[in-house]
Structure formats: C-alpha cells, structure tokens
LONUTOR-923892 format. One record per residue: z, y, x of N, C-alpha, C, O in turn. Coordinates in steps of 0.1 Angstrom, whole numbers, padded with zeros to 4 digits, always signed. Each point is the difference from the previous one (the first is absolute). Example, Ala and Ser with C-alpha at 12.3 -4.5 7.8 and 13.67 -1.06 7.14 Angstrom:
# residues 2
+0078-0057+0132+0000+0012-0009+0000+0012+0009+0007+0000+0010/-0014+0011-0014+0000+0011+0009+0008+0011-0008+0001+0011+0005/
# end
This chain:
# residues 158
+0000+0036-0002-0008+0004-0004+0002+0016-0002+0009+0003-0008/-0016+0008+0014-0004+0011+0002-0006+0010-0006-0012+0001+0003/+0016+0008-0013-0006+0008-0005+0001+0016+0003+0011+0004-0001/-0019+0002+0005-0003+0015+0004-0010+0010-0006-0012-0003-0001/+0020+0014-0002-0008+0010-0009+0003+0013+0005+0012+0002+0004/-0025+0009-0002+0005+0012+0005-0008+0010-0008-0012-0002-0002/+0021+0013-0003-0005+0010-0007+0003+0012+0007+0010+0002+0006/-0021+0009-0009+0005+0015+0007+0002+0005-0015-0006-0003-0010/+0017+0012+0012+0005+0006-0009+0002+0018+0001+0006+0005+0009/-0011+0000-0017-0001+0016+0002+0012+0004-0002+0001+0004-0012/+0010-0003+0018+0013+0001+0000+0007+0001+0014-0003-0008+0008/+0013+0018-0006+0007-0002+0015+0008-0013-0001+0000-0009-0009/+0006+0009+0020+0008-0014+0002+0010-0001-0006+0002-0010-0007/+0008+0020+0006+0011+0001-0006+0000-0003-0015+0008-0007-0005/-0020+0013-0001-0001-0005-0012-0001-0013-0004+0007-0005-0008/-0018+0000+0014-0001-0014-0002+0014-0010+0004+0006-0009-0006/-0002+0015+0019+0011-0010+0002+0011+0000-0010+0007-0010-0002/-0006+0022-0005+0008+0002-0011-0003-0011-0011+0009-0008-0005/-0022+0008+0004-0005-0007-0013+0002-0017+0002+0007-0007-0006/-0014+0004+0016+0005-0014+0005+0013-0005+0003+0002-0012+0000/+0009+0020+0003+0011-0007+0003+0009+0007-0012+0011+0004+0003/-0015-0004-0014+0008+0004-0014+0003-0014-0006-0007-0005-0009/+0018-0003+0016+0001-0010-0005+0009-0005-0013-0001-0012-0004/+0007+0021-0001+0007+0003-0014-0012-0001-0006-0001-0010-0008/-0011+0017+0009-0013-0001-0011-0004-0013+0000-0004-0004-0012/+0003-0006+0024-0008-0011+0001+0010-0009-0008-0005-0008-0009/+0019+0009+0012+0010-0006-0011+0001-0002-0010+0003-0010-0006/-0007+0024+0001-0002+0000-0016-0013-0007-0006-0001-0006-0010/-0010+0010+0018-0013-0006-0002+0002-0015-0001-0004-0006-0010/+0011+0002+0021+0007-0017-0003+0001-0006-0015-0007-0007-0007/+0023+0016+0006+0005-0002-0008-0010-0001-0015+0000-0010-0007/-0008+0024+0004-0007-0001-0009-0010-0011-0002-0006-0002-0011/+0003-0007+0022-0009-0009-0004+0008-0013+0001-0008-0010+0001/+0019+0007-0002+0009-0009-0006+0007-0007+0014+0004-0011+0000/-0004+0019+0011+0006-0007+0013+0014+0007-0001+0001+0012-0001/+0008-0021+0001+0015+0005+0004+0002+0000+0014+0001-0010+0007/+0001+0025-0003+0007+0003+0014+0010+0004+0003+0004+0011-0006/+0003-0018+0016+0016+0003+0008-0005+0009+0010-0009-0004+0007/+0015+0015-0005-0004+0008+0011+0014+0003+0008+0009+0002-0008/-0006-0001+0020+0010-0003+0009-0005+0014+0009-0012+0003+0002/+0023+0004+0002-0005+0010+0014+0013-0003+0011+0012+0001-0002/-0018-0003+0013+0009-0004+0012+0000+0012+0014-0005+0011+0001/+0013-0018+0006+0001+0013+0010-0006-0005+0011+0005-0010+0004/-0016+0013+0002-0012-0001+0013+0010+0001+0012-0005-0005+0010/+0013+0009-0010+0009+0002+0011+0009-0013+0004+0003-0004+0012/+0000-0003-0025+0007-0013+0006-0008-0011-0002+0004-0011-0002/-0020+0015+0001-0010-0011+0001-0005-0003-0014-0009-0007-0002/+0015+0012-0010-0003-0002-0009-0014+0007-0009+0000+0012+0001/-0009-0016-0007-0013+0007-0004+0006+0013-0009+0011-0001-0004/-0019+0011+0003+0003+0013-0005-0003-0005-0014+0007+0006-0007/-0015-0013+0001+0000-0004-0011-0006-0013-0005-0010-0003+0005/+0016-0005-0013-0005-0014+0003+0003-0002-0020+0008+0005-0007/-0022-0018+0003-0001+0002-0014+0003-0018-0003-0002-0009+0009/+0006+0008-0021+0001-0015-0003-0004+0001-0015+0005+0006-0009/-0018-0015+0009-0008+0002-0013-0005-0012-0006-0008-0008+0006/+0011+0005-0017-0002-0015-0007-0013+0005-0012+0000+0010-0007/-0009-0020+0008-0011+0001-0009-0006-0012-0003+0002-0010+0006/-0009+0010-0016-0007-0015-0006-0016+0000+0007-0008+0010+0000/+0006-0022+0005-0012+0001+0005-0006-0015+0000+0006-0008+0008/-0017+0004-0016-0003-0011-0002+0008-0009-0006+0000-0012+0003/+0009+0017-0016+0008-0006-0005+0012-0003+0008+0008-0010-0003/-0006+0016+0012+0015-0003+0005+0004+0014+0008-0008+0007+0006/+0023-0005-0006+0007+0010+0004-0003-0002+0015+0001-0010+0006/-0004+0020-0001-0001+0004+0016+0012+0010+0004+0006+0007-0009/-0003-0007+0023+0008+0009+0002-0006+0005+0016-0006-0007+0008/+0009+0020-0009-0007+0008+0009+0011+0008+0010+0006+0010-0006/-0002-0014+0020+0007+0009+0006-0010+0008+0010-0009-0004+0007/+0016+0019-0007-0009+0006+0009+0010+0011+0005+0010+0002-0007/-0012+0005+0019+0004+0007+0006-0008+0009+0008-0010-0003+0006/+0016+0017-0005-0006+0011+0006+0003-0003+0015+0011+0002+0005/-0021-0007+0003+0005+0000+0013-0002+0016+0010+0008+0003+0009/-0016+0003-0012-0001+0012+0007-0007+0010-0009-0009-0003-0009/+0014+0015+0012-0010+0011-0007+0004+0012+0011+0011+0003+0005/-0025+0004-0004-0002+0014+0007-0010+0009-0011-0011-0003-0005/+0016+0013+0002-0008+0010-0009-0011+0006+0006-0009+0005-0007/+0008-0005+0021-0015+0000+0009-0005-0010+0003-0007+0001+0010/+0007-0013-0015-0008-0009+0002-0002-0013-0014-0011-0005-0003/+0024+0002-0005-0001-0007-0011+0012-0010+0001+0010+0005+0004/-0011-0015-0007+0011-0010+0001-0006-0016-0002-0012-0003-0003/+0024-0006+0005-0002-0013+0001+0007-0006-0007+0012+0002+0001/-0017-0013-0013+0009-0006-0010-0003-0015+0002-0012-0003-0002/+0024-0008+0006-0002-0012+0002+0004-0004-0013+0007+0007-0008/-0011-0019+0004+0003-0009-0013-0004-0014+0001-0009-0006+0006/+0018+0001-0016-0003-0016+0001+0001-0005-0015+0008+0006-0007/-0015-0013+0004+0000-0006-0016-0005-0015+0004-0010-0003+0006/+0020-0006-0010-0002-0012-0001-0004-0006+0015+0007+0004+0010/-0015-0011-0008-0004-0003+0016-0008+0010+0008-0003-0002+0012/-0001+0014-0020-0009+0011+0004+0009+0008+0006+0011+0004-0006/-0016+0001+0020+0005+0013+0006-0010+0013+0001-0012-0002+0002/+0016+0012-0003-0010+0009+0004+0002+0015+0003+0011+0003-0006/-0015+0005+0011+0000+0014+0005-0008+0007-0006-0010-0005-0005/+0013+0020+0002-0008+0006-0007+0002+0014+0007+0011+0007-0002/-0021-0002+0012+0000+0012+0006-0008+0010-0007-0012-0002-0003/+0019+0015+0000-0006+0009-0002+0002+0010+0012+0010+0003+0007/-0027+0001-0007+0001+0010+0015-0007+0010-0003-0012-0001-0002/+0019+0015+0003-0009+0012-0001-0006+0003+0013+0005-0005+0009/-0016+0013-0008-0004+0007+0008-0007+0015-0005-0009+0001-0007/+0016+0010+0014-0010+0013-0002-0007+0001+0007+0001-0001+0012/-0017+0007-0023-0008+0001+0003-0004+0014+0006-0006+0002+0010/+0011+0009-0020-0001+0014+0001+0016+0003-0006+0009-0008+0000/-0008+0021-0006+0014+0005-0002-0002-0005-0016+0010-0002-0006/-0021-0001+0001-0001-0002-0015-0007-0013-0004-0005-0001-0012/+0005-0006+0019-0007-0012+0000+0008-0011+0009+0004+0003+0012/-0003-0019-0020+0008-0009+0009-0007-0015-0002-0006-0003-0010/+0006-0004+0018-0004-0011-0004+0013-0011-0003+0010+0001+0007/-0011-0008-0016+0009-0010-0004-0008-0014+0000-0011-0003-0005/+0021-0003+0015-0007-0017+0000+0013-0008-0005+0012+0001+0002/-0018-0010-0010+0013-0008-0006-0004-0017+0005-0011-0004-0004/+0019-0005+0012-0004-0010+0007+0014-0009-0008+0012+0003+0001/-0019-0015-0007+0007-0009-0006+0000-0012+0010-0012-0004+0002/+0022-0002+0004-0004-0016+0006+0009-0006-0006+0010+0006-0004/-0013-0020+0002+0007-0010-0005+0000-0014+0008-0011-0004+0004/+0021-0003-0002-0001-0012+0007+0008-0010-0009+0009+0004-0008/-0013-0017+0011+0006-0012-0007+0012-0004+0007+0000+0000+0012/+0011-0004-0020+0008-0006+0010+0005-0013-0007+0009-0007+0004/-0016+0003-0013+0002-0015-0008-0015-0006-0005-0010+0007-0002/+0011-0019+0000-0012-0006-0004-0003+0007-0012-0008+0009+0002/+0011-0009-0015+0001+0009-0011-0009+0014+0005-0011+0002-0004/+0016+0005+0011-0002+0010+0001-0015+0001+0009-0008+0010-0001/+0006-0021+0009-0012+0002+0009-0013-0005-0011-0011+0003+0001/+0017-0011-0011-0013-0004-0010-0003+0013-0008-0011+0002-0004/+0023+0006+0000-0005+0012-0007-0007+0009+0010-0009+0007-0005/+0011-0005+0016-0009+0008+0009-0013-0004+0000-0009+0009-0001/+0007-0023+0000-0012-0005+0005-0011+0001-0013-0012+0000+0001/+0019+0001-0012-0005+0003-0014-0003+0016+0000-0009+0005-0006/+0017+0001+0010-0003+0015+0001-0014+0005+0010-0008+0008-0002/+0010-0018+0014-0010+0002+0007-0015-0004-0005-0009+0006+0005/+0008-0016-0014-0010-0003-0009-0007+0015-0007-0012+0005+0000/+0023-0001-0005-0006+0015-0008+0003+0013+0006+0002+0011-0005/-0003-0014+0020+0006+0014+0007-0008+0012-0004+0005+0011+0000/-0020-0014-0003-0009+0012-0002+0007+0007-0013+0003+0012+0000/+0000-0022-0009+0003+0009-0015+0014+0006+0005+0000+0012-0001/+0011-0018+0005+0014+0005+0006-0004+0013+0008+0006+0010-0003/-0014-0009+0011-0001+0009+0007-0005+0012-0003+0004+0011+0005/-0014-0011-0014-0009+0010-0012+0014+0006-0009+0003+0012-0002/+0004-0021-0003+0011+0007-0009+0015+0005+0012+0007+0010-0004/-0006-0014+0012+0007+0010+0007-0004+0012+0006+0007+0009+0000/-0020-0008+0005-0008+0010+0005+0002+0010-0011+0006+0011+0001/-0012-0016-0015+0001+0011-0008+0013+0007-0008+0000+0011-0006/+0010-0019+0007+0014+0001-0001+0006+0011+0008+0007+0009-0004/-0010-0012+0017+0004+0010+0010-0010+0015-0002+0005+0011+0003/-0014-0012-0006-0012+0009-0005+0003+0010-0011-0004+0012+0000/+0012-0020-0011+0005+0006-0009+0014+0012+0005+0001+0011-0005/+0008-0017+0014+0011+0003-0001-0003+0014+0010+0008+0009-0001/-0018-0009+0008-0004+0007+0009-0008+0013-0008+0001+0012+0003/-0009-0018-0016-0002+0011-0005+0009+0008-0010-0002+0012-0003/+0013-0020-0001+0011+0006-0006+0006+0009+0011-0003+0012-0001/+0008-0014+0010+0006+0009+0010-0007+0014+0001+0006+0011+0001/-0021-0013-0001-0009+0011+0004+0001+0012-0014+0000+0012+0001/+0000-0019-0013-0004+0006-0011+0013+0005-0001+0000+0012-0001/+0010-0016+0000+0016+0008+0000+0000+0013+0009+0002+0012-0003/-0006-0018+0015+0000+0014+0012-0008+0011-0006+0005+0011-0001/-0016-0016-0001-0012+0013-0009+0007+0004-0011-0001+0012-0002/+0009-0019-0006+0003+0005-0011+0016+0011+0005+0003+0009-0007/+0002-0011+0016+0012+0008+0005-0007+0013+0010+0004+0012+0002/-0013-0018+0002-0002+0014+0010-0010+0011-0006-0009-0003-0008/+0013+0017+0013-0008+0013-0009-0016-0004+0002-0004-0005+0010/-0004+0008-0018-0014-0001+0000-0004+0015+0007-0012+0003+0001/
# end
C-alpha cells in the first residue's frame, strides 16, 4: 500500500531539510507518546546505516517491535528510511525540491509491503479504509509543513 502527500512550504530548502531531518526531536516525540526508542549510529563507509532505530510499542493489545534504518540521506534532496514491524516492511521517502529561493516542495511517500499472511490481512483491512487513512496521512503531513513554515516565519525578520 502506498501513501503519498505533497506540500509546498514557504521556506528555503535548507530550513525544511533541517526540520524534517531533526531525528532527535522525532525520537523525543515518540518517547512522549509511550514508545521506547533505541537509537544506534553506524559508519556508512563500513556499509552500516548512518542511524537506526529499534522501537517497542503497544498496538491492538500486543507489543510490537519496529526496526528502521536511515538508508540514504542527501541535504539537497531528502532521505530514505527502511523499516520492518512484524511481517510488514516499508520505505519512507522524504523528497525535497526547491521551487524558488524561499519555497520548497516536500513530498512524503510511505510504501508498505506484506511479508507474512498476518501482515497481508492487516494490509487488506487497511485498504478497505484507505480513504480515511490517506486523509489522516495528508492532514498530518500538512500539519508538519505548516509547523515548519510557521517556525521559519517566526525566525525571519519581518
């Protein structure tokens, strides 16, 4: 199942990249929501991911474990995170395109794949409510974009 949302932000690419790649802030946010997050940093020259996460959380009454890794990062374009939870695998692509000096297009794409029968059933159920999931996803990406824009406007001189 693939979800994609595109938002134009009134802020330079460097500001948007800094905001969407503030991994410690995302880790603190997860912790505040009751998710245990273990973080490891690796050496890309040895083939290790630059940053990886091992998270534990409760979902539908069961403890789940998410393993994710930062596969690729480029300050001029965005990054790719690959993750797996149970029988689900997925990629999250954050793509940044400068539209002008002070305007950036943020595209967030999440693509999930089932690797087990249980995960396949979960994805089929999600596909039945795809419109609702897509609406919530787009709204959340829009909120993040608006927050970045608001912070930039508060920082920049009027």
